[in-house]
N, C-alpha and C positions, 0 to 999 in steps of 0.2 A: 724862437720862430724865425723862419728864413725866407725870403722871397726868393721864387723860382720862375726865371723867365726863358724865353726862347734864346737859343744859342749858349746857354750857361750850362756849366757842369754840376750836377748835383754835389754839394759838399760833404754830405754825410746820410746815413740811411735815415730816411724821414716818413712822417705819415703825413699825407695831403689833406689839409682841412678846408682849403677852399682851392677852386680851379676853375679856369676858362679853356675848354678845347685843348687839352694838353696831350702831346704824344712824346713819348721818350724813346731813344735808341738805347737799348740795353745790350748791344753787342759785344761791348766790353767784358761783360761778365757771362752772357749765355750763347754768345756766337751766333744768334738770330739777327738776320738782316732786316727784318720787318719791324717797323716801330711799334711800341705798344700805346694804346689809348690808356690814360689815366683820369681817374675822377676822384674827386674828395670822398672822404670816409662818411658813411652814413649808418644807419641802423641796420640796413639791409646787407651791406658789403664789408663791415669792419672785421669779421672772423674767418671768411672762407673766400674773399675775393682779393686778388693781387694788385687790382687796379689803385687803392689808395696808398700803395707804398712806393717809395721812391729808393734807388739804391745809389750809394755813393760812385761817382766816377761815370755815370750815365748822362747821356747828354739829351737836354730838353730841345725837341725839333721844332715844336709849335706850342703856342699857348702860354700861360703863366699860372702861378698859384701861390699859395700860403701853406708852409708846411711846418710841423714840429719836428725837431730832430730827435732821433732815437738812440742812434749809436754814432760813435766816431772812432777813427784810427783802427787800431786792431779788432775792434768789437763790431766793425760793420761787416757786411758779407764779403765785400772785397778784401778786408783785412784778414778775415778768417781763411779766405782762398790762397791769399798770399802766404800766410803762417803754416798752412798745409803742405805748401810747395817748398817750403824752406827746409832744405835737407843739409845737414853737415857733411863736409868733406871728410869722409871715412876712408882709411887706408884698406885698400883690397888686398886680399892675399897673393895677389901675382905681382 
């Protein structure tokens, strides 16, 4: 479990179990400039709502919460995106 607070970067992909008025800037992954409201997981939002999920390297703009780490390093959404962009230097025919 990790404590997530205003002004901190999310350290890993997490599921939010407790939160107070949390908004997160996900522009590092999505390019969206508008902050996203986040709320803790409930029986109504655990399967089809992105609001209880926090992504590594996103910035908490307001609020605080307690979250369970789901993925770290290359297994996070950011890690998978970086791996997909990692292209080896190949010799071109020219």
